[in-house]
C-alpha positions as CSV (number, residue, x, y, z in Angstrom):
1,M,7.4,-5.8,-12.7
2,I,7.0,-2.1,-13.4
3,T,9.4,0.5,-12.1
4,F,8.1,3.9,-11.0
5,D,11.0,6.1,-12.1
6,D,8.9,7.3,-15.1
7,Y,5.6,7.6,-13.2
8,S,6.3,9.6,-10.1
9,D,4.5,12.7,-11.3
10,Q,1.5,10.7,-12.6
11,Y,1.2,8.9,-9.2
12,D,0.9,12.1,-7.2
13,A,-1.2,13.8,-9.7
14,W,-3.7,11.0,-9.8
15,F,-4.1,11.0,-6.0
16,Q,-4.5,14.8,-6.1
17,R,-7.4,14.4,-8.6
18,N,-9.0,11.6,-6.6
19,Q,-9.2,13.1,-3.2
20,V,-12.1,11.0,-2.0
21,L,-10.3,7.7,-2.7
22,L,-7.2,9.1,-1.1
23,E,-9.1,10.1,2.0
24,S,-10.7,6.6,2.3
25,E,-7.3,4.9,2.0
26,L,-5.7,7.4,4.4
27,R,-8.3,6.7,7.0
28,L,-7.6,3.0,6.8
29,V,-3.8,3.5,7.1
30,A,-4.2,5.8,10.1
31,H,-6.6,3.4,11.7
32,V,-4.3,0.4,11.5
33,L,-1.2,2.4,12.5
34,G,-3.0,3.8,15.6
35,E,-2.0,7.0,17.4
36,R,1.4,5.7,18.6
37,P,2.9,3.3,16.1
38,G,6.4,3.8,17.4
39,R,9.4,3.8,15.2
40,T,8.0,2.9,11.8
41,L,9.5,2.0,8.4
42,S,7.4,2.6,5.3
43,V,8.4,0.0,2.7
44,G,7.7,1.2,-0.8
45,C,7.0,4.7,0.5
46,G,6.8,6.1,-3.0
47,T,6.7,9.9,-3.0
48,G,5.9,10.1,0.8
49,L,2.5,11.5,0.0
50,F,0.7,9.3,2.6
51,E,3.3,9.9,5.2
52,Q,3.0,13.7,4.7
53,L,-0.8,13.5,5.1
54,L,-0.6,11.2,8.1
55,K,1.5,13.8,9.8
56,S,-0.6,16.8,8.8
57,Q,-4.0,15.3,9.4
58,Y,-3.4,12.7,12.1
59,D,-0.2,13.8,13.8
60,I,1.3,10.3,13.0
61,S,5.0,10.8,12.2
62,I,6.7,8.3,9.8
63,T,10.1,9.7,8.7
64,E,11.9,6.5,7.5
65,G,11.2,4.9,4.2
66,L,12.5,2.4,1.7
67,E,11.9,3.0,-2.0
68,P,13.6,1.4,-5.0
69,S,12.6,4.2,-7.4
70,A,15.1,7.0,-7.3
71,A,12.7,9.6,-8.7
72,M,10.0,8.8,-6.1
73,G,12.4,8.6,-3.2
74,E,13.8,12.0,-4.1
75,I,10.2,13.5,-3.8
76,A,9.8,11.8,-0.5
77,R,13.0,13.3,0.8
78,K,11.8,16.7,-0.2
79,R,8.8,16.0,2.0
80,G,11.1,15.4,5.0
81,M,11.6,11.6,4.9
82,S,14.9,9.7,5.2
83,V,14.7,7.2,2.3
84,A,16.9,4.2,1.6
85,E,17.0,3.3,-2.1
86,A,16.6,-0.5,-2.1
87,G,14.2,-3.3,-2.7
88,A,12.1,-4.9,-0.1
89,E,13.6,-8.3,-0.3
90,Q,16.9,-7.2,1.2
91,M,16.5,-4.2,3.4
92,P,19.6,-2.4,4.5
93,M,18.6,-2.0,8.1
94,A,19.7,-3.6,11.4
95,D,17.8,-6.3,13.2
96,G,15.1,-5.6,15.7
97,I,15.0,-1.8,15.6
98,Y,11.4,-1.0,14.5
99,D,8.0,-1.1,16.2
100,T,6.1,-1.1,12.9
101,V,6.9,-2.0,9.4
102,M,4.3,-0.8,6.9
103,F,3.8,-1.9,3.3
104,N,1.1,0.6,2.1
105,G,0.1,0.0,-1.5
106,S,3.4,-1.7,-2.2
107,P,2.8,-5.5,-1.9
108,G,1.7,-5.7,-5.5
109,Y,4.9,-4.2,-6.7
110,I,7.2,-6.5,-4.8
111,G,8.6,-9.5,-6.7
112,D,9.1,-11.8,-3.7
113,L,6.6,-10.9,-1.0
114,D,7.5,-13.9,1.2
115,A,11.1,-12.6,1.3
116,A,10.0,-9.0,2.0
117,V,7.7,-10.1,4.9
118,A,10.5,-12.2,6.3
119,E,12.8,-9.1,6.2
120,A,10.1,-7.1,8.0
121,H,10.1,-9.8,10.7
122,R,13.9,-9.4,11.1
123,L,13.7,-5.7,11.4
124,L,10.9,-5.7,14.1
125,K,11.3,-5.8,17.8
126,P,9.4,-8.5,19.7
127,G,5.8,-7.4,19.8
128,G,6.3,-5.3,16.7
129,R,3.7,-5.2,13.9
130,V,3.8,-5.7,10.2
131,L,1.0,-4.0,8.1
132,L,0.3,-5.3,4.6
133,I,-2.1,-2.8,2.9
134,D,-3.0,-3.1,-0.7
135,V,-5.7,-3.8,-3.4
136,P,-6.6,-7.5,-3.2
137,A,-6.6,-9.4,-6.4
138,E,-10.1,-10.7,-5.7
139,S,-11.6,-7.2,-5.1
140,S,-13.5,-5.2,-7.7
141,Y,-10.6,-2.9,-8.2
142,G,-8.2,-5.8,-8.3
143,I,-10.2,-7.5,-11.1
144,L,-10.6,-4.2,-12.9
145,Y,-6.9,-3.4,-12.8
146,R,-6.0,-6.8,-14.2
147,L,-8.4,-6.3,-17.0
148,G,-6.9,-3.0,-17.8
149,G,-3.5,-4.6,-17.9
150,A,-4.7,-7.4,-20.2
151,Y,-6.4,-5.0,-22.6
152,G,-3.6,-2.4,-22.4
153,S,-6.0,0.5,-22.3
154,W,-9.0,1.9,-20.4
155,D,-10.5,2.8,-23.7
156,D,-11.4,-0.8,-24.6
157,E,-15.1,-1.1,-25.4
158,R,-15.4,-4.1,-23.1
159,L,-14.8,-1.8,-20.1
160,R,-17.5,0.7,-21.0
161,G,-19.7,1.6,-18.1
162,V,-17.6,-0.2,-15.4
163,L,-14.8,2.3,-14.9
164,P,-14.5,5.1,-12.2
165,A,-14.4,8.6,-13.6
166,D,-10.6,8.9,-13.4
167,P,-9.1,5.4,-13.3
168,Y,-5.6,4.7,-12.0
169,P,-3.0,5.0,-14.8
170,V,-3.3,1.8,-16.8
171,E,0.5,1.3,-16.9
172,L,0.6,1.2,-13.1
173,A,-2.6,-0.8,-12.7
174,G,-1.5,-3.4,-15.3
175,G,2.1,-3.5,-14.2
176,A,1.5,-4.8,-10.7
177,N,1.2,-8.3,-9.3
178,W,-2.1,-8.0,-7.5
179,R,-2.2,-10.8,-4.9
180,P,-5.2,-12.3,-3.1
181,T,-5.5,-11.4,0.6
182,Q,-4.7,-15.0,1.4
183,D,-1.2,-14.6,-0.1
184,K,-0.5,-11.8,2.4
185,I,-1.9,-13.9,5.3
186,D,0.2,-16.8,4.2
187,A,3.4,-14.7,3.9
188,A,2.8,-13.3,7.4
189,L,2.3,-16.8,8.9
190,K,5.3,-18.2,7.0
191,A,7.5,-15.5,8.4
192,G,6.5,-16.3,12.0
193,F,3.9,-13.6,12.6
194,S,0.8,-14.3,14.7
195,D,-2.3,-12.5,16.1
196,L,-3.6,-11.5,12.7
197,S,-6.3,-8.8,12.3
198,Y,-7.9,-7.1,9.3
199,A,-9.5,-3.9,8.2
200,Q,-10.9,-2.7,4.9
201,T,-12.3,0.3,3.0
202,L,-13.6,1.1,-0.5
203,T,-16.5,-1.2,-0.2
204,R,-18.6,0.3,-3.0
205,H,-18.3,-0.5,-6.7
206,P,-15.4,1.4,-8.4
207,C,-17.9,3.5,-10.3
208,F,-19.3,4.9,-7.0
209,S,-16.2,4.8,-4.7
210,D,-15.4,8.4,-5.4
211,T,-18.7,9.9,-4.0
212,T,-17.9,10.2,-0.3
213,P,-15.0,9.0,1.9
214,E,-15.4,5.8,3.8
215,D,-14.3,5.0,7.3
216,P,-12.6,1.6,7.7
217,I,-14.5,-1.4,8.9
218,P,-13.2,-4.8,10.2
219,G,-12.6,-7.7,7.9
220,Y,-11.3,-8.3,4.4
221,Q,-14.1,-9.9,2.4
222,S,-15.7,-6.8,0.9
223,G,-13.1,-4.0,0.7
224,D,-11.1,-2.9,-2.3
225,Y,-8.3,-1.7,0.0
226,V,-7.4,-4.1,2.7
227,A,-5.0,-4.2,5.6
228,V,-3.5,-7.4,7.0
229,C,-1.9,-6.7,10.4
230,A,0.2,-9.2,12.3
231,V,2.5,-9.3,15.4
232,K,6.0,-10.6,15.9
233,G,6.0,-12.9,18.9
């Protein structure tokens, strides 16, 4: 599994160059969080880019994060977050203190997703929500990213004509474990969550997903960025 210590600058720079994709994903995250998500932990918060934009554009405040990469966590701290440097499988937080635990873009970079979702269940208050938001393995982007990882480069002739104008760094795309949506559903159910709901965005082919931002729609069968939301009973 890839570590992000050497890629923190590339991560932010890619999103800054791909503002339409960023906006589509941000709209999805804001939609599933809602206006009042309560005390929220962002698991795999990275550089805190999404959290910064959620605050500035939607007035949604998320100040607590967990991030195993020291380099990315340091950038998030500079953006005003309190970040614990730890993995998702063993989170150094007390039981039952959060209203929302969000995994935005991080499930594919977690070794044991079942353990991480079980930890989220432990941290949540009764009635709290877990949000699992990521690129599904079965989506167009998921398939493309796995091909990039297999080929080791976006320059492979077999990918000619199918790439977006500025694809995600191949080291990050190929270094993830892109999981099917069903794996995230199963992890939530196994941990004891219920009342599952879904939302999705990036429903156009990757070649055309950077034309105009998309608003999220219900479901998970056509989106390249999908949120699985579930409630702790």
